C-alpha positions in Angstrom: 0.0 0.0 0.0 1.5 3.3 -1.0 0.9 6.2 1.4 -0.1 9.7 0.2 1.9 12.7 1.2 -0.1 15.8 2.2 1.1 17.6 -1.0 -0.7 14.8 -3.1 -4.1 15.8 -4.3 -7.3 14.1 -3.2 -8.7 11.6 -5.6 -10.4 13.1 -8.7 -13.8 11.8 -7.7 -13.5 13.0 -4.1 -16.5 15.3 -3.2 -15.9 18.6 -1.3 -19.1 20.2 0.0 -20.8 22.2 2.8 -23.7 21.4 4.9 -26.7 23.0 6.7 -30.1 22.1 7.9 -33.6 23.5 7.1 -34.6 24.3 10.7 -31.4 26.0 11.4 -31.1 28.4 8.4 -34.5 28.8 6.6 -36.5 31.0 9.0 -40.1 31.5 7.6 -41.1 29.2 10.5 -44.8 29.6 9.8 -44.9 30.9 6.3 -46.8 29.4 3.3 -48.6 26.8 5.3 -45.7 25.4 7.2 -46.7 23.8 10.5 -44.9 24.0 13.8 -42.0 21.7 14.5 -40.9 20.5 17.9 -38.1 22.9 17.8 -40.5 25.8 17.1 -42.3 24.7 20.3 -39.2 23.9 22.3 -37.7 27.3 21.6 -40.7 28.9 23.1 -40.4 27.0 26.3 -38.6 29.2 28.9 -35.2 28.1 29.8 -34.7 25.6 27.0 -32.7 27.6 24.5 -30.0 30.1 25.2 -31.2 33.7 25.2 -34.7 32.5 24.3 -33.7 32.4 20.7 -36.2 30.9 18.2 -36.1 29.7 14.5 -38.6 32.3 13.2 -36.0 34.1 11.0 -32.7 32.3 11.5 -30.6 33.1 8.3 -33.7 34.0 6.3 -32.5 31.4 3.7 -36.1 30.8 2.8 -36.0 34.2 1.1 -32.3 34.4 0.3 -31.4 31.0 -1.1 -30.5 32.3 -4.5 -27.9 34.7 -3.1 -26.6 32.1 -0.8 -26.0 29.7 -3.6 -24.3 32.4 -5.6 -21.9 32.9 -2.6 -21.5 29.2 -2.2 -20.5 28.9 -5.9 -18.1 31.9 -5.6 -16.2 29.9 -3.0 -15.9 26.9 -5.4 -18.5 24.8 -3.6 -20.2 22.3 -5.9 -21.9 20.0 -3.5 -24.4 21.0 -0.7 -26.0 18.9 1.9 -29.3 20.3 2.9 -32.5 19.0 4.6 -36.2 19.2 4.0 -38.5 20.5 6.7 -41.0 17.8 7.4 -43.7 20.3 8.7 -43.3 22.3 5.5 -44.5 19.3 3.5 -47.0 17.8 6.0 -47.9 20.6 8.6 -49.5 18.0 10.8 -47.0 15.3 10.1 -49.5 13.4 8.0 -52.8 14.2 6.4 -52.9 16.7 3.6 -49.7 17.7 1.7 -48.8 21.4 1.7 -48.1 21.9 -2.0 -46.5 25.3 -1.3 -43.8 23.5 0.7 -42.9 21.1 -2.1 -42.9 24.1 -4.6 -40.5 25.9 -2.3 -38.0 23.1 -2.5 -38.4 22.7 -6.2 -37.5 26.3 -6.6 -34.6 26.0 -4.2 -33.3 23.0 -6.1 -33.7 24.7 -9.4 -31.5 27.6 -8.1 -28.9 25.1 -7.0 -28.9 23.6 -10.6 -28.5 27.1 -12.1 -25.5 27.6 -9.9 -23.9 24.2 -10.7 -24.4 22.8 -7.1 -25.3 19.2 -6.6 -27.9 18.5 -3.8 -27.4 15.9 -1.1 -30.8 15.9 0.6 -31.4 14.7 4.2 -35.0 13.6 4.7 -35.1 14.2 8.5 -32.8 16.6 10.4 -34.7 16.7 13.8 -37.6 19.0 13.0 -40.5 16.6 13.8 -43.9 18.1 13.3 -45.2 19.2 16.7 -48.6 17.6 15.9 -46.9 14.2 15.7 -45.1 14.8 19.0 -48.4 15.4 20.6 -49.4 12.0 19.5 -46.3 10.4 21.0 -43.5 11.5 18.7 -40.7 9.0 18.2 -42.1 6.9 21.1 -44.9 5.8 18.8 -44.9 3.5 15.9 -47.5 5.9 14.3 -44.6 8.4 13.7 -42.8 5.7 11.7 -45.7 5.2 9.5 -46.1 9.0 9.0 -42.4 9.2 8.1 -42.8 6.4 5.5 -45.5 8.4 3.7 -43.4 11.7 4.0 -40.3 10.0 2.6 -42.2 8.5 -0.3 -43.9 11.8 -1.0 -40.5 13.7 -1.1 -38.7 11.1 -3.3 -41.7 10.9 -5.7 -41.9 14.7 -5.8 -38.2 15.5 -6.0 -36.5 12.6 -7.7 -36.1 14.5 -10.9 -33.9 17.1 -9.1 -32.2 14.9 -6.4 -30.1 11.7 -6.8 -28.2 11.7 -3.5 -30.5 11.0 -0.4 -29.7 10.7 3.3 -32.4 9.1 5.4 -31.9 10.5 8.9 -29.4 12.7 10.7 -27.8 11.6 13.9 -30.3 9.2 15.5 -28.8 9.5 19.0 -29.5 13.3 19.1 -33.3 13.0 18.3 -33.8 10.0 20.5 -31.4 9.7 23.5 -30.7 13.4 23.9 -34.2 14.4 23.2 -36.3 11.7 25.0 -33.7 10.5 27.6 -31.6 13.5 28.6 -34.2 16.1 27.6 -31.7 18.6 26.3 -32.9 18.6 22.8 -36.5 18.9 21.5 -39.0 17.8 22.7 -37.1 17.8 26.0 -38.5 14.7 27.6 -37.0 12.4 30.2 -38.2 8.9 29.6 -37.0 5.6 30.9 -34.3 3.6 29.2 -36.9 1.2 27.7 -38.8 4.1 26.1 -35.5 5.7 24.8 -34.5 2.4 23.3 -37.8 2.1 21.6 -37.4 5.5 20.0 -34.2 4.3 18.6 -35.8 1.3 17.2 -38.5 3.5 15.6 -35.8 5.7 14.1 -34.1 2.6 12.6 -37.5 1.6 11.0 -37.8 5.1 9.6 -34.4 4.8 8.0 -35.5 1.5 6.4 -38.7 3.1 5.0 -36.5 5.9 3.5 -34.3 3.4 1.8 -37.3 1.5 0.4 -38.8 4.8 -0.9 -35.5 5.7 -2.7 -35.3 2.3 -4.2 -38.9 2.4 -5.4 -39.2 6.0 -6.6 -35.7 7.6 -6.8 -34.9 6.3 -10.3 -32.1 4.0 -11.4 -29.2 6.4 -10.5 -30.5 7.4 -7.1 -28.2 6.7 -4.1 -29.2 6.5 -0.4 -27.5 6.2 3.0 -27.8 7.0 6.7 -25.8 9.8 8.5 -24.7 8.6 11.9 -22.8 10.4 14.7 -21.2 7.2 15.9 -19.3 7.2 19.1 -15.6 7.3 18.1 -12.6 5.7 19.8 -9.0 6.9 19.1 -6.4 4.5 20.3 -3.9 6.2 22.6 -1.0 4.5 20.7 -1.3 3.0 17.3 -0.1 -0.3 18.6 -2.0 -3.6 18.1 -3.1 -3.7 21.7 -4.6 -0.3 21.8 -6.1 -0.5 18.3 -7.8 -3.7 19.4 -9.1 -2.1 22.5 -10.4 0.9 20.5 -12.2 -1.5 18.1 -13.8 -3.3 21.1 -15.0 0.0 22.6 -16.3 1.1 19.2 -18.3 -2.2 18.7 -19.9 -1.9 22.2 -20.9 1.8 21.9 -22.3 1.5 18.4 -24.0 -1.9 18.6 -27.6 -0.5 18.8 -27.3 1.5 15.5 -24.5 0.7 13.1 -24.1 -2.8 14.6 -27.8 -3.6 14.5 -28.2 -2.4 10.9 -25.1 -4.4 9.8 -26.1 -7.6 11.6 -29.8 -7.4 10.8 -30.6 -7.8 14.5 -29.6 -6.4 17.8 -26.3 -7.9 18.9 -26.6 -10.2 21.9 -24.1 -8.2 23.9 -26.3 -5.2 23.6 -29.4 -7.1 24.5 -27.7 -8.5 27.6 -26.6 -5.1 28.5 -30.0 -3.4 28.3 -32.0 -6.4 29.7 -35.6 -5.6 30.3 -35.2 -2.1 28.6 -34.5 -3.9 25.2 -36.7 -2.5 22.4 -39.7 -4.4 21.2 -39.2 -5.8 17.8 -42.0 -6.9 15.4 -41.6 -9.6 12.7 -40.1 -8.2 9.6 -38.6 -5.1 11.3 -35.1 -6.0 10.5 -35.8 -6.9 6.9 -36.6 -3.3 6.5 -33.9 -1.9 8.8 -31.1 -3.8 7.1 -32.0 -3.0 3.5 -28.7 -2.4 1.6 -27.5 1.2 1.2 -25.1 2.8 -1.1 -23.0 4.7 1.4 -22.6 5.6 5.0 -22.5 9.2 6.2 -20.5 10.0 9.3 -20.7 13.2 11.4 -17.4 13.4 13.1 -16.6 16.1 15.7 -14.7 14.5 18.7 -13.7 11.2 20.3 -12.7 9.2 23.3 -9.2 8.1 23.9 -9.0 4.3 24.5 -6.2 2.0 25.5 -5.8 -1.7 26.3 -7.6 -2.7 29.4 -6.1 -3.9 32.7 -7.1 -7.0 34.8 -8.7 -8.7 31.9 -10.9 -5.8 30.8 -11.1 -5.3 27.0 -10.4 -1.6 27.0 -10.0 1.4 29.2 -11.5 4.8 28.2 -9.5 7.7 29.5 -11.0 11.0 30.9 -9.6 14.2 29.3 -7.6 16.7 31.6 -9.5 19.9 32.3 -7.1 21.8 30.2 -7.5 19.6 27.0 -8.2 21.9 24.0 -11.8 22.3 23.1 -14.0 24.6 21.0 -16.6 26.8 22.7 -19.1 24.0 22.4 -18.4 22.2 25.7 -18.8 18.8 24.1 -16.4 19.5 21.2 -13.0 18.3 22.4 -10.4 18.7 19.6 -9.4 15.2 18.4 -8.5 15.3 14.7 -7.6 11.6 14.7 -11.4 10.9 15.2 -12.0 11.6 11.5 -9.3 8.9 10.7 -10.5 6.2 13.0 -14.2 6.4 12.7 -14.2 5.7 8.9 -11.4 3.1 9.3 -13.5 1.1 11.9 -16.7 1.3 10.0 -15.0 0.0 6.9 -13.2 -2.8 8.8 -16.2 -3.9 11.1 -19.2 -3.3 8.9 -17.8 -3.5 5.4 -18.8 -0.1 4.2 -17.3 0.5 0.8 -18.3 4.2 0.4 -18.1 6.6 3.3 -18.8 10.3 3.3 -17.9 12.7 6.2 -21.3 14.4 6.1 -20.4 16.9 8.9 -17.2 18.1 10.5 -16.6 21.6 12.0 -16.3 23.6 15.2 -18.5 26.0 17.1 -17.0 29.3 18.5 -18.5 32.3 20.1 -17.7 36.0 19.5 -16.4 36.1 15.9 -16.9 39.7 15.0 -16.4 41.2 11.7 -13.6 43.7 11.8 -12.8 45.8 8.7 -14.8 43.4 6.6 -13.0 40.3 7.9 -13.4 37.5 10.4 -10.0 36.0 11.3 -11.2 32.6 12.5 -7.7 31.1 12.6 -8.9 28.5 15.1 -11.4 27.2 12.6 -8.8 27.2 9.8 -6.5 25.2 12.1 -9.3 22.7 13.1 -10.2 22.1 9.4 -6.6 21.7 8.2 -5.8 19.2 10.9 -8.9 17.2 10.2 -8.5 17.2 6.4 -5.0 15.9 7.0 -6.5 12.9 8.8 -9.0 12.4 6.0 -6.2 12.4 3.5 -4.2 9.9 5.6 -7.2 7.6 5.8 -7.6 7.6 2.1 -3.9 6.8 1.7 -4.4 3.9 4.1 -7.2 2.4 1.9 -10.2 3.7 3.8 -13.0 4.4 1.3 -13.8 8.0 2.1 -15.4 9.5 -1.0 -16.3 13.0 0.2 -16.1 15.6 3.0 -19.0 18.1 3.9 -18.0 20.9 6.2 -20.4 22.0 8.9 -21.5 24.6 8.3 -21.8 26.9 5.4 -23.1 29.8 7.4 -23.6 30.7 11.1 -27.0 29.5 12.0 -29.4 28.4 14.9 -27.3 26.0 16.9 -30.3 24.2 18.6 -30.3 24.7 22.4 -27.3 27.1 22.1 -29.3 29.5 19.9 -27.4 32.0 17.9 -24.5 32.5 20.2 -22.6 29.4 18.9 -21.2 29.9 15.4 -20.2 27.0 13.2 -20.1 28.8 9.8 -17.3 29.6 7.4 -19.7 32.5 6.4 -20.5 34.9 9.1 -24.1 35.9 9.4 -25.2 39.1 11.0 -28.6 38.0 12.3 -29.9 41.5 12.6 -29.1 42.7 9.1 -28.6 39.3 7.4 -25.4 40.5 5.9 -23.1 37.5 4.9 -19.3 37.8 5.3 -17.1 35.0 4.3 -14.5 34.3 7.0 -10.8 33.5 6.7 -11.8 29.9 6.9 -14.0 30.2 3.8 -11.1 31.5 1.8 -8.9 28.7 3.1 -11.6 26.1 2.1 -11.9 27.7 -1.3 -8.1 27.2 -1.8 -8.4 23.4 -0.8 -11.3 22.9 -3.2 -9.7 24.7 -6.1 -6.4 22.9 -5.7 -7.8 19.6 -4.4 -5.1 19.3 -1.9 -4.5 20.6 1.7 -3.3 24.2 1.7 
């Protein structure tokens, strides 16, 4: 195997793109027939979102998408991962279709085509219709059935404009963090059994989306899941620590990636959760394990793991208090995460095409000074992570693309507008867009197809 050097270009077919999500950038939260999402509701619950920020305006992308795509194109970006707002299509989650919502996305996709930008469409990026939540949300199998109709409607309606489909974004976040920890919408704190059932329902929704793309997407359509797997980085790249990191990775990801790959819940997972195991109906895993074309990975951080002691398979190490991190308190800076997660998914689950569907960093207080934002910390973060992507490709890991999170500063969920992930600065009062230093850096990487 010949290793690449960092001056070598990325493969000719490698995709560089940027990403964002409907709820975080569109605004127009109740325009043209759109229904309320759980995040519209959650944001209006006192104490749930920093500064009481809501999604009503966000980046006003709903009205400014054409100028945003022109800016995107000026930076050399030719691939954009976006999501569709479920309550814009079905205001109540099911029932009557809101044709104005479908028409909006047809116009948006047509603008992308005019600017030479290829869409990668995520069907669900957390904005569950509030009406479905009031009927149980992801705890109810009825939500799965509603999602199946929604997915089929979208693929039928947009298949002429979209060929790259992502089923769901980050199952852990809209199940465990939303129904277990209560820190994301809808903010519930349910038992382990209920949370595990929400995860099972999400896996079923993934299967329904795969089936919809296969049935209605056309012969050249592709589909995959985006997962924020728990990532282990071996403390040393020795056989013992690598084996320990793999064992940790298998344990932590058994209920999502492991279950999809195996076509069942692994026995070790069932033994661990005991009576809290999800209820599975006949035929569920026939749907859940339908073959996909690629795996999307959202990679931000990782846990350091080494060989265990006293017969233990591994030991996870706590980070020291002074370990470098972004302003997002959960975002410890571990560039090797983006090397090891794809490598392990390829080795353990046999994925032959992997895309980094998100990678980025959130910082506060990035002012525009004399027309510039000198976000050197973000430039450093991106360069270090791209080096690890490049290294993985050189080691034979099938990483076919990288989507930076995010194109523009936006609504960062429970952190509101304080936390900025964009390579383009958004003044949320004036809606003026200002490309940051990191945007210029990324434009150089894309133009030269190698790490600058």
